[in-house]
N, C-alpha and C positions, 0 to 999 in steps of 0.2 A: 680432178685427180688429187690435188694438194689437200683438198678438204678431207678426203677419205683417209689419207695417210695420217693426218693430224688427229682424227677421231680414234684411229687405231692406236696411235701412240699414247693418247690419254687413257684409253682403256687398259693398256699394258701397265701404266703407272698405278692405276687404281687396283688392278689385280695384284701387282707386286706389293702394294701397301697392305692389302687384305691378307696376303700370304705371310707377310712379316708379322702382322698382328696375330694371326693364327699360330705362328711359330712361337711368339712370345707367350701366348696363353698356354700352349701345349708344354713349353719348357717349364713354366711356372707350376703347372699341375703336376708334372713329373717330379720336379724337385720337392714339392710339398709331399707327395706320396712317398718318395724315397726317405725323406726325413721322418715321416710318420711311421713307416714300417721299421726303420732302424730303432726308433724310440720304443715301439711296441715290443720288438725282440729283446731289447735291453731290459724293459720292465718284466717281461716273462722270465728272462734268465735270472734276474735279481730276486724274483718271488720264489724261485726254486732253490736259491742258495741257502745253505744251512745258516743257522743263527750264529752270530759271532760268539766264540767261546765253546762251541761244540767240539767234541773229539772226532777227528776225521782220519781216514786212512786213504791215501791216494796211490793208485797203481799206475805206474808210468809205462810207456810203450816198450821200454827195454826190460820189462817184467820186474823192476825194482819197486819197492813199496816205501812210501814216506808217511809217517804218522805224526800227528801233532794236533794242536788246537786251531780251529778255523779262525782266521782274522778277517780276511776280505777276499772278494772276487771281482775281477773286472774283465774287460774284453780280451786281455792278453795273459793275465796271470791269476794264479790261485796262491794266496799267501797263508802259510801255516806257521804257527809259533811252536817252538819246541824248547823244553827246559832240560838242559844238560847240567846236572849238578845244581848249582845256584844260578847259572847263567841262562838267560833266555835268548834264543836266536830265532830269526825268521827265515823260512824257506820260501823263496819265490819260485814257483813252478810254472813253466810255460804251459798254457792250456792245450796247445797243439800236441803235447807229449802225454796228455792224460788219457788213460784208457777207462778208468773207473774210479769213482770216489764214493767211499762208504762213510756214512755218518752214524756214530754210536748214539743211541737214544737213552 
């Protein structure tokens, strides 16, 4: 009887070990896929961004419009440069408030 319980115990440790290895492999694959998909989305977004120096008009969710020269775009902000008189100012616009962005050609 003691022999049976000992082999059962060994089998459980082996099963637990294989489950942990499978969990580590699965977690690694998931994290790799997640990082890859985030980078692919970032590349696609950057390829659709206007060229720096283009004239842009951004319509916000409260129906106001901001015009200026496109500077850069990232995950959270759109940056436009505006010249008022002789001064240049930058407008940092949160992307979640942008309804539409038109680029002059």
